[in-house]
Legacy VTK file of the C-alpha trace (Angstrom):
# vtk DataFile Version 3.0
C-alpha trace
ASCII
DATASET POLYDATA
POINTS 144 float
-117.152 209.632 172.119
-120.268 210.704 170.321
-120.685 214.428 170.092
-124.013 214.946 168.174
-123.084 216.939 165.153
-125.705 218.593 162.192
-124.740 215.814 159.960
-126.667 213.308 162.268
-129.554 215.723 162.445
-129.639 215.866 158.784
-129.678 212.256 158.228
-132.242 211.520 160.681
-134.501 213.942 158.927
-133.670 212.417 155.705
-134.648 209.118 156.788
-137.704 210.409 158.020
-139.080 212.294 155.088
-137.807 209.302 153.077
-140.210 206.791 154.956
-143.110 209.815 154.605
-142.718 210.117 150.757
-142.811 206.231 150.678
-146.344 206.171 152.465
-147.652 209.177 150.340
-146.999 206.787 147.152
-148.811 204.221 148.514
-151.646 206.406 149.457
-154.918 205.543 147.940
-156.567 208.803 147.630
-153.889 210.401 145.230
-155.350 210.734 141.636
-153.068 207.744 140.167
-155.306 204.546 141.093
-158.505 206.425 139.949
-157.134 206.689 136.292
-155.662 203.202 136.615
-159.280 202.147 137.717
-160.584 204.273 134.578
-157.957 202.578 132.112
-158.676 199.292 133.521
-162.768 199.864 132.963
-161.989 200.995 129.661
-160.050 198.303 128.878
-162.542 195.836 130.468
-165.323 197.020 127.882
-163.087 197.142 124.855
-162.099 193.188 125.847
-166.269 192.310 126.340
-166.967 194.365 123.158
-164.124 192.181 121.247
-165.050 188.892 122.875
-168.519 189.262 122.100
-168.064 190.170 118.160
-165.834 187.186 118.110
-168.595 184.753 119.491
-171.278 186.245 117.227
-168.404 185.764 114.424
-168.038 181.878 115.339
-171.656 181.380 115.320
-172.620 182.930 112.017
-169.507 182.011 110.008
-169.982 178.417 109.604
-173.705 178.939 109.043
-172.501 181.233 106.028
-170.403 178.674 104.610
-172.418 175.525 104.820
-175.362 177.481 103.194
-173.155 179.192 100.202
-171.535 175.956 99.374
-174.757 173.755 99.321
-176.285 176.577 97.584
-173.355 176.311 94.907
-173.272 173.093 94.831
-176.750 172.030 94.554
-177.825 173.171 90.720
-174.823 171.038 89.811
-176.005 168.174 91.588
-179.669 168.463 90.372
-178.053 168.842 86.670
-176.311 165.881 86.652
-179.737 164.014 88.134
-181.210 165.301 84.990
-178.557 163.786 82.946
-179.278 160.442 84.569
-182.774 160.797 84.313
-182.840 161.561 80.757
-182.770 157.942 79.784
-185.684 157.297 82.109
-189.118 158.432 82.112
-189.712 161.922 80.396
-192.273 163.021 83.068
-189.776 162.601 85.760
-187.186 164.240 83.723
-189.405 167.367 83.555
-190.091 167.511 87.187
-186.433 167.331 88.051
-185.798 169.870 85.425
-188.120 172.166 86.920
-186.622 171.619 90.252
-183.308 173.272 89.167
-185.050 176.293 87.673
-186.417 176.810 90.832
-183.125 177.156 92.662
-182.348 181.098 92.171
-179.055 182.109 91.575
-179.325 185.346 93.739
-182.076 186.697 96.036
-182.583 190.618 97.068
-183.555 190.821 100.718
-184.071 194.455 101.781
-182.168 195.842 98.809
-179.179 193.803 99.018
-178.241 191.013 96.589
-177.276 187.545 98.201
-175.820 184.949 96.224
-174.219 181.817 97.056
-170.615 183.139 96.328
-171.383 186.207 98.670
-172.312 184.041 101.361
-169.015 181.900 101.214
-167.137 185.364 100.899
-168.961 186.629 104.008
-168.343 183.235 105.593
-164.329 183.861 105.323
-164.569 187.415 106.053
-166.398 186.552 109.555
-163.657 183.828 110.223
-160.917 186.541 109.798
-163.128 188.875 112.109
-163.079 186.279 114.363
-159.159 185.944 113.998
-158.971 189.216 114.661
-160.851 189.602 117.579
-159.443 186.732 119.274
-155.795 188.307 119.125
-157.023 191.933 119.998
-159.143 189.905 123.154
-155.893 187.875 123.979
-153.698 191.037 124.296
-156.146 193.226 125.935
-156.504 190.071 128.424
-152.825 190.336 129.234
-153.348 194.187 129.894
-156.229 193.921 132.670
LINES 1 145
144 0 1 2 3 4 5 6 7 8 9 10 11 12 13 14 15 16 17 18 19 20 21 22 23 24 25 26 27 28 29 30 31 32 33 34 35 36 37 38 39 40 41 42 43 44 45 46 47 48 49 50 51 52 53 54 55 56 57 58 59 60 61 62 63 64 65 66 67 68 69 70 71 72 73 74 75 76 77 78 79 80 81 82 83 84 85 86 87 88 89 90 91 92 93 94 95 96 97 98 99 100 101 102 103 104 105 106 107 108 109 110 111 112 113 114 115 116 117 118 119 120 121 122 123 124 125 126 127 128 129 130 131 132 133 134 135 136 137 138 139 140 141 142 143
């Protein structure tokens, strides 16, 4: 014989309230999904910024390295060419000698001094920046 007692009614009320609580946690009108959406937008903007910096650095790093290395090597190559021309015609030697004098050791552009060594160093810094941005982008990609 099943006689309803207060404990069965209490259990029914508890089971009903548990399902209602479960429903309220999934309710999209609560404040939790909005904060997650704002956080996702912030992560996405940061991901975009770091990926953009990475792409620009990947373009300019090899250019700076190549220009710096060529600028660094060119005077020594021309000086060796002058040494080879010494035995030849003196007019050709003068032309090649003047050509080596035309290559500047540094340039000043808008108040900034640029040299071959600084271009190589800047290229290496951009490679490091590319690696850092790739690491941050991968981390942020996992967070999204």
